[in-house]
Each structure stands twice: as structure tokens, then as C-alpha cells.
C-alpha positions in Angstrom: -46.8 42.5 46.5 -47.9 39.1 45.1 -45.4 37.5 42.4 -45.4 34.6 40.0 -43.7 31.6 41.1 -40.8 32.0 38.8 -40.2 35.9 39.6 -40.4 34.7 43.3 -37.6 31.9 42.6 -35.5 34.4 40.9 -35.8 37.3 43.8 -35.3 34.4 46.2 -32.0 33.5 44.5 -30.7 36.9 44.2 -31.3 37.3 48.0 -29.4 34.1 48.6 -32.5 32.5 50.0 -32.5 28.8 49.3 -34.9 27.5 46.7 -35.7 24.8 44.8 -36.7 24.9 40.9 -34.0 26.6 39.4 -32.1 24.0 36.9 -28.4 24.5 36.2 -28.2 21.3 34.6 -28.0 22.9 31.2 -24.9 24.9 31.8 -22.1 22.7 30.1 -18.5 23.6 31.3 -15.9 21.8 29.3 -12.8 23.2 30.5 -11.1 20.2 32.5 -9.5 22.4 35.0 -12.5 24.1 35.6 -14.5 21.2 36.1 -11.9 19.4 38.4 -12.0 22.9 40.8 -15.7 22.8 40.8 -15.6 19.5 42.5 -12.1 19.6 44.3 -10.7 17.0 42.3 -7.3 16.5 41.6 -5.7 17.6 38.3 -5.9 15.0 35.7 -8.8 13.4 37.4 -11.5 14.4 34.7 -9.5 12.6 32.1 -9.4 9.3 34.1 -13.2 9.5 35.2 -14.9 11.4 32.6 -18.3 10.5 33.8 -17.9 10.2 37.4 -16.6 13.8 38.0 -18.7 15.5 35.4 -21.8 13.9 37.0 -20.6 15.5 40.3 -20.1 18.7 38.7 -23.7 18.9 37.5 -25.0 17.5 41.3 -22.8 20.5 42.7 
């Protein structure tokens, strides 16, 4: 069966097959402790380095 590109990306993601093309940059987590945990930062590091920690979160 032939799927559209978007359908194939979704299926591969569900099957945990490495994919490229599904953006997660639009998920804006703002709870500091969640952001820090996501990048293995120390508690309070987000407040001291807003840009660096948040960008690292988006990259991950």
C-alpha cells in the first residue's frame, strides 16, 4: 500500500522508526522544572540561562 508522505511519517513515528520532518518546535513547555528535567539541567539553571536552556530543550 502506498501512503502520502505525511501518513508515512506518522506511521514511522508510531513504529519508533527514526524519521525527519515532524516538527516539535511548536510545543512550548513553560514549567521551569520540566524544561530543566528535559535537558538534565540543575534546578534553577533555567532562570539563570533562559535562552540557552530553552533552546537546548527545543533542540532535544
